[in-house]
N, C-alpha and C positions, 0 to 999 in steps of 0.2 A: 713409095718414098724415093726421092731422088738421091742418087749416090753422092752428088756434089753439094746437095743442100741448096738453100736460097740465100741470096745476098741481103743482109739486113739493111733496112732503111735507116741511115744514120743522119738524115737531114736535121737541121736545127729549126725548131719552132720558135718564132719570134713574134712578139706583140709590141707594137710601137703606138703610143698614145700621144695625140696632139690635143690642143684645146678644143677642137671641134670635130675630131674623128678618132677612130681607133683602127689601126692597120695590122694585119697579120701576114707573115711571110714564112716561107720555107727556104732555108739557106743551106748551102753546101757546108760540110764540116770544116773546110779550110777557108771559109769566107772570112774576110777581114772586116774591121770596123768601117773602113772606107767603102767596101762593097755594100754593106747594109745601109750606110748613110746615103750613098748615091741612089740606092733602090728607093729609099723613102722620098728623096728629093724628086726623083722622076715620077713617082706615084702622085705626089701632090702638086707637081708642076712648078717646083721652086728652082730658080736659077741662082738667086743670091744666097748661096748655101754657106758662104763664109761667116755669116753671123750666127749660125746654128750649130747644135751638137746634140748628141744622144746621151742622156743622163740615166744613171741606173744606181741601184743600191747593191753594194758588193757583199761578199760573204761575211764581212766584219761589220755590216750595217752602216757603212760609210757611204755618203753620196759621192759619186765619182762621174767623170765624163769618159765616154768611150774613146779609146785611142784608135786613131784611124789606121795606123800602120800594123797593129797587132791583130791577130785573129780574135774573133768574138769569144770563142770558147776558152781562150787563154787569159781572159781578163777578170777572172774571179766574179763574174756576173752571177748573182744569186738565181738559182734555177728553182722555179716553183715546183714543189714536189707533187702537187695534185695533178698537174697536166704537162709537166716537163716543158715549160715555156719560159723563154727569156723575155723579161719585160723591160722596156725602155720608154723614156719620155723624151719627146722631141721639143727642146726648148731653145730659146735664144741664148747663146753663150756669150756673145759680144754685142755691144750696143753702138749705134752710130753717134757721131757728135751732133749732127743736125739731121733730123729725120726727113725734113722736107727736101733736102738736097741730095741725100745719099740713098734713101729707099726708093727703088725703082718699080718693082713689081707690086701689083695689088695683093698677091698672096703674101708677099713679105710684110707689107703694111698690116694685113689682116692678122697674121701670126703675132706680130709685135703688139698690135692692139689687144688681142686676147690675153697675151701673157702679162702685159702691163696692167690691164684692167684687173686680172686676177690677183696680181701682186698688191694692188692698191686695196682691193676688197679684203684680202687676207692680212692687211696691215704690214706686209713685208716692205712696202714703200709707204712712208708716212706722207699723208696728204691732209692739208688743212680742211676743216669742215666746209668752208665756203667753196674751196676748189673742188671738193668731193661732189658737191651738188652740181657744179658746172659740168664736171666730167660725167656725172650720172645723166645729165640731160643729153649729152652727146651719145652716150651708150644707148639711151632710149631711142634716139634718132636712128642709130645703126639698126636697132632691133625692129622698130615699127615704121621707119621711113619718116618723111616730113610730117609735121603735125597736121592733122585733119580733124576739124571740130565735129565732123559728121560721124567719124568712126571712133573717136576718142571717147572712152567711158570713164567716169569717176571710179577710182579704185583699181584701174587697170595696172598702175605702176606699183601699188602697195604690196603685191604678192612677190615681186621679184627682188633679188639681192642687188641693190643699186648703191648702197652706202656702206662704208666700213662699220663694223660693230662698235669700234671705239668712238666713232662720230655720233651714232644714235644714242649710245650710253652717256655721252657727255652732255646731252641737252635733254631737257624735259619737254619733249615734243612727240606728238603722236605720228604714226605713219602717214595719216592724212595730211598733217601739216608739212611733213617733208615732201610728200607727193605734190602738194600745191606749189612749193618753191621750185621743184624740179620741172613741173609743168610750165611755170612762168618762163623759164629759160628755154625750155623745149619749144614753146610757141615763138620765141624771138629768133630762133635759128632760121637762116635762109634755106630755101629748098636746095639740098645738095645730094650727090650720089653717096653710096655707102663708103667708097674709098676716100672721098673728100672729107666726110665726117670723121672717119678713122684717123686721117691725117691731122685734122684739127685737134682731135683727142690727144694724139701723140705730141703735137706741138706744145700743148699745155703740160702734159705729163713730163716731158723732158726737162722742164724748168724746176721740177721737184728736187729737193736736196738729195734724196736717196735713190733717185732714178739711175739705173745703169751702174750701181755700185755693188761690188761683191765684198762683203765684210769678212775679215778673218781676225781672230784674237791673237795679239802678239805682245811682246814685252821688249823694252830697250835694255841697255846695259845696266840701268838702275833698277831693273825688274818692275818697272811701272807698267801696269796693265793698260794696253791701248788697243785700238782697232785699226787695222790696215784696210783701206778701201782701194780696190783695184777698179779703175774706171777706163773709159775710152781715151782719155787725155793724159792719164798718169796715175800716180799713187798718192793717196791722201792718208794722213794720219789723224785719227780722231781720239778724243778722250773716251775713257771707258763708259762714261755716263752720257755722252753726247755724240750721236751718230749723224747729227745734222750739220754742224759747223766744224770743218776740219781745223786742226791746229797748225798744220803745215802741209805742203804739197810739193811733188816733184813731177814735172811733165816728162813724157817719153823722150822728147828731144834732149833732155838733160841726162838721160840714163844710157850708158854704153853697154853694160853687161849685167845679167842677173844670174845668180847661182846660189846653191845652198849646200850645206854640209851637215847632214843629220838635221838638228833643229835650228841650226844657225843659218840665217839667210843674209847673203851679201849682195849689195847693189853697188856696182862700180859706175861712177858718174863720168860724164864727158870731160868735165873740168879736172884735169890731172892733179891740180893743186889742192883739190878737196878730198878729204879722206873718205873712205868707203862708208856707205850707209848700211848699217848692220842692225838687224833685229832678230828676235827669237820667237819661234812658234811652239805650239804645244806638242806636235808630233810630226813625223815624216810625211804622213798622208796630206796634211795641210800644206806643207812646203811644196809637194808635187802639184797640188791644185793651184797654188799661187804662181808657181813657175809657168804652168801651162797657160793660165790666164794672162800673165805678163807677156809671154811671147806672142800670143794671139792678138792682144790689144796693141802691142808695139808694132806688129806687122801691119795691122789695119791703119794705125796712126800714120805710119810712113807711106802706105799705099795712097791714102787720101791726099797726100802732098806731092804725089807724082801724077803725071798725065794718065788719063784713063786708058786702060787696055782696050784692044779691039773688041773683046767680048763685052766689056762694060759700055763702050760706045755703041755697039750694036743693040744692046739691051735698052740703052737710053733712047736711041733712035726709034726702036720699036715701041717703047713706052710712049714717046712723044707722038708718034703716028697714031697709036691707039687712043691716046688722050685727045688728039685733035678729032679723030673719028667719033669718039664719044661726045665731044663737045658739039660737033655738027649734029649728031643724032639727038643730043640733049636740046639744042636749039630748036630742031624740028619738033621734038617732043613737046617743048615748052610752047612753041607756036600752035601746035595742034591742041595742046592742053588749054591754051587761052581761047582758041576758037570753040573748043568743047565747053569750056567754062562759060563763054559768052552765050552759047546756045543753051546751056543748062540754066544760065541766069535768066535768059529770056523765057525759057520754059517755066522757070521758077516764078518769074513775074506774072506770067499768064496763069499759072496755078494759084499764085497768090491772089490775083484779081478774081479768078473763079471762086477761090475759097472765100474771098471777101464778099462776092455776090451771094454765094451760098450762105455765108454767115448772116448777111442782111436778110435773105429770104427766111433763114431759120429764125432770126430775131423777129421778123414780121409775123411769122407763123407763131412764134412763142408769144408775141404781143397779143395776137388774136386769141390764142388759147388762154392767155392770162385774162384778157377782157371777158371772155366767156366764163372763165372760172370766177372772175370778179362779179359778173352778173349773177351767176348761180349763188355766189357767196352772199351777195346783197339780198337775193330772194330768200335764201335760208335765214339770213339775219333778220329780214322783215318778218318771216314766219315766227322766228324765235321771239321777236319783240311783241308780236300779236299775242303769242301764248303767254308771254310775261305780263302783258297788259290784262289779259283775261284772268290770269292768276292773281294779279294785283287787285283787279276789280272784285274778284271773288273774296279775296282776303278783306277788302274794304267793306263789302256787304256783311261779311262775318263779324267784323269789328263793329259795324253799325248796329247789327242785331244784338250783339253782346252788350254794347253801350246802352241800348234801349232797355234791355233786360236789367242791367245794373241800375239804370235810372229809376225804373219801376220798383226795383227792390229797395232802392234808397228812399223813395217816397213812402213805401210801405213801412220801412223802418222808422221814418220820421213820424208817420201816423201812430204807429205802435208806441213810439217814444212819447208822443204827446198824450196818448191815452194813459200810458204808465205814469207820467208826471201828474196827470189829473187824479188818478187813483191814489197816488202817493200823497197828494195834498188832502184828498178826502180822508184817507187813513190818518193823516196827521191831525186833521180837525176832529175826527171821531175819537182818536186817542186823547186829544186835549179835553174833549167833553167828558170822556170816561175818567180822566184824571181829576177834573173839577168835581164830578159826581162822587168819586171815591173820597175826595177830601171832605165833602159834605157828610158822607156816610161815616167816615172816620170821626168827624166831630160829634155826630149824633151818638155813635157807639161810645165815645169817650164820656159823653154826657150821661148815657144810660149806665155806663160802668160806675160812674161816680154816684148816681142815684142808688144803684145796687149796693154799693159799699155803704152808703148811708143807711139803706134798709137793713143790711146785715148788722150794722152797728146798733140800729134801733132794736132789732130782734135780740141781739146779744144783751143789750141793756135790759130789755123786758125780761129775758130769761134770768138775768142776774137778779132782777128785782123779785121775780117769782121765787127764785131759790131763797132769797133773803126772807121773803115772806113766809115760806114754808118753814124755814129754820126758826123764825121768831115765834112760832106757835100758831096754832090754828086759830084763824079768825072766824068770823061768822060766816055761815054758808052763803049768805047773801052776798057778802063782800067777796067771798071766794068765787062764787059763780060769776059775779060781775067781772072779777079780775081775769078769770079763765076765759071768758068770752072775749074780753078785750085783747088778751094775748093771742087767742086763736084768730081773731079778726086781723090783727097786725101781721101774724105769721102768714095767714092766707094771702093777705094783700101783697106781701113781699115776694111770696112764691109765685104769685100770678105775674107780677111785674118781671121777675127773673125769667119766667117761662116765655113771656112775650118778647123780651129783649133778646134772648139768646137765639131763637129761630130767625128773627129778623136780621141779626148780625150775620148769621151763617149764610142765609140766602143772599145777602148783599155781597158777601165775600165771594161766594161761588159765581154769582153773576159777573162780578168785576173780573174774576180770574178768567171766565169764559170769554168775556169781551176782549180782554188783553191778549189772551191766546189767539183768539180769532184775528185780531189786528196783526199780531206777529206773524201768523200763518199767511195772511193776505200779503203782508209786506214781503215775507220770504218768497211767496209765489211770484210777485212782480219783480223782485230782485233777481230771482232765478231766470225769469224771462229776460231781464236786462243784461245778464251775463252773455246771452246769445244775441245781443243786439248789434253785432258788428255790421250787419246789413249785407253780408256776402254769403251766397249760397254755397253749401258744401260741394255741390255738383260742379261748380265753376272752377276751372283750372286755367290760369293765365298761360298763354303760349307765346313763344318767341319766334318770329319769322325773320330769317336772314335773306335779304334779297341780293343775289349774285348776278353779275353781268359777264357772261362767258362769250366774249367776242372772238370769233375765229379769224385770224389774220394769216394770210399766205405770204411767206418770205421767199422772194425770188432772188437767187444769187446769180448775178450776171458775170460770167467768166470772160475776162479780157486777156487775150494773148499778147504778151509784150515780146516783141522780137528784139533779142539782144544783138547789137552790132559789134562784131569782133574787129577791132582796129589794131593793127600791129604798129607798135612804136618803132621808131628807128633804132637800129642796133647800137648799143652803147659799147664803150671800151670794156675789155675784160676786167681790168683792174678796178674800174668804177663799179662794175657789177659785183665783183668780189667784196669790195668795201661796203656796198649797200647791203648785201646779204649778211655780212659779218655784223653790221649794226642791227639788222632785223632779228637775228637769232641770239644776239648777246644777252638779252634779258632772260632767256630760257636756259642759260648755261648753268650746269651743276659743278661748282668749283672743285668739290672733293672727288669728282670722277675724272678729273684731268690727269693724263699720264705725264711722264717726264718729258716726252717729246712735245706734248701740247704746251707745256710751260716754256720749253726752250724755243718753240716756234713763236710764242707770244713775245718773248724777249727779243727775238730776231726782228719781228715786225716793228716793235717799239724803237729798236735801234736803226731801222731803215735799211737793214741788210737783206741780201738775197744770195742765191747760190753763186751767181756770176760775180757780184761785187766782192764777195768773200774770197773767191779764188784769185781775182785780180789783185786784191790787197796782199794775199799771201805770196803771190809770184813776184811782187815788187822787190822783195828782199833778195839778197844774193844766195846762191846755192850753199855756200859755206856757212852762212848765217843760219840757214834753215836746217842744215845737218846738225850744227851745234845746238840749235834750239831743240831738236828732236832728242839728242843725247841727254839734254838737261831735264827733260820731262820726268 
């Protein structure tokens, strides 16, 4: 172990984040804010450093700007406990009045582009929906280069963050619908380099009402809540509910001195006859930030109105030479590109002709194949037709045989019916004869019955006489014998007649009954046969034959390739494009999703006002009148 020990490494670990990179440095403990700032500018190659600053979050969770003259470790920068690193963000602190005239370096334009784009997407800068789509088309141009229909794919833009959430929530439109509108403007842009596209983006963005404005909550002497806007041209006063349209404004050339005492902020104007412009902020920290921004913007405002320094002249000359060199290279590139496009076009035409010939050969081959398939199809159809004809002929023969059998059966039934009718007539005639014979026998029977009754009566009278005779006394034997013989003769005669009549009657009745029963049985027999005289055999079952025609047809879908010709329309004016898009998306607007800024912007459009016309109108009044107006708010 060394007696003197080792010297501890007390260097400061610093991480600086920009919008497209993250830098890490090791600083000396005594390094100032200017040392760190210069180190960052040298690292990224930035010379227009007066627009930028290092922002951090202090130990009180307040957002602050790093002071250049003080040491880094003395500025209450919050140190991350996990890795003991000081974290800063490299942001644009001041904004130019006119980006196209003041921004010189490409890196400066690029940093402004990234910061302004992020501010618009995060809605720190309000942007109307139609302007958001136009700016998104330029952002796509920066990311993917000029539009190329060969490399562009549908859905390529849907995944990226191109529009503010407030815009997409305000309209009932799908990401594909937004992409289609961004793509339309993306196609209309002329081929430009990245720095030219970023400059076009900034030219449009600088016309937005909230561009380059740092807002701070303040109150006047009436304790009315207002917003103070620190800009590159002066101070604007806004209503608490309206950050778009200022109520009044004071340019930097009207302001002589700026100071604050605790929460009271005093602005001394150039016109000595006008009273000081006084407002109040919430705390001392805000006053320090306001004062810092006021000094920086005032210095830049006065510098712009002075001749350029040698450094700026040198930078502009270098930028001009670089721009001319790039233009020459670009012209050369465009010329070579045109030659290459011409060669590619010729090659494309040759390929197209070859493809056309190949398509014709393919079509001829397909036609030949289709003709062969059609021929086979016709053969197959002919075979199917022959089979169907054979089947039909077989069915016809079957029907003919069945019809002959039915016809024979019908004739047989007719004969049986004729025989049955004849038998029925014979039976009816026989029954009639039996009925007549029966009537005769009944008449004879009735006659015999009457004779029998008469005989019985005669016998009864004879018996009565005999009894009377016996009762009156016995007569002579001769007379008795004679009488007895007579009676016996009469009785025998009656008995014989009765015996003869009775068997005859019985026999006749039995015969008649037999004949009637026989006739009934015969009639019943023929009637029973008549019940089964339908003439259709039980073995025959009628069958139903459905004839179907299954024709096989081959459907050939001929694919025709339609080549879409992309013709670019001439570039329209930006305002006309915005108005057109505003009209297109108006039907999809959801009124209840509009924010307060959307409503204020709509009112501004209806009134025909914009950022510059409003400032011009406010500056038309005297300084004294504007101060009085502020105090009366």
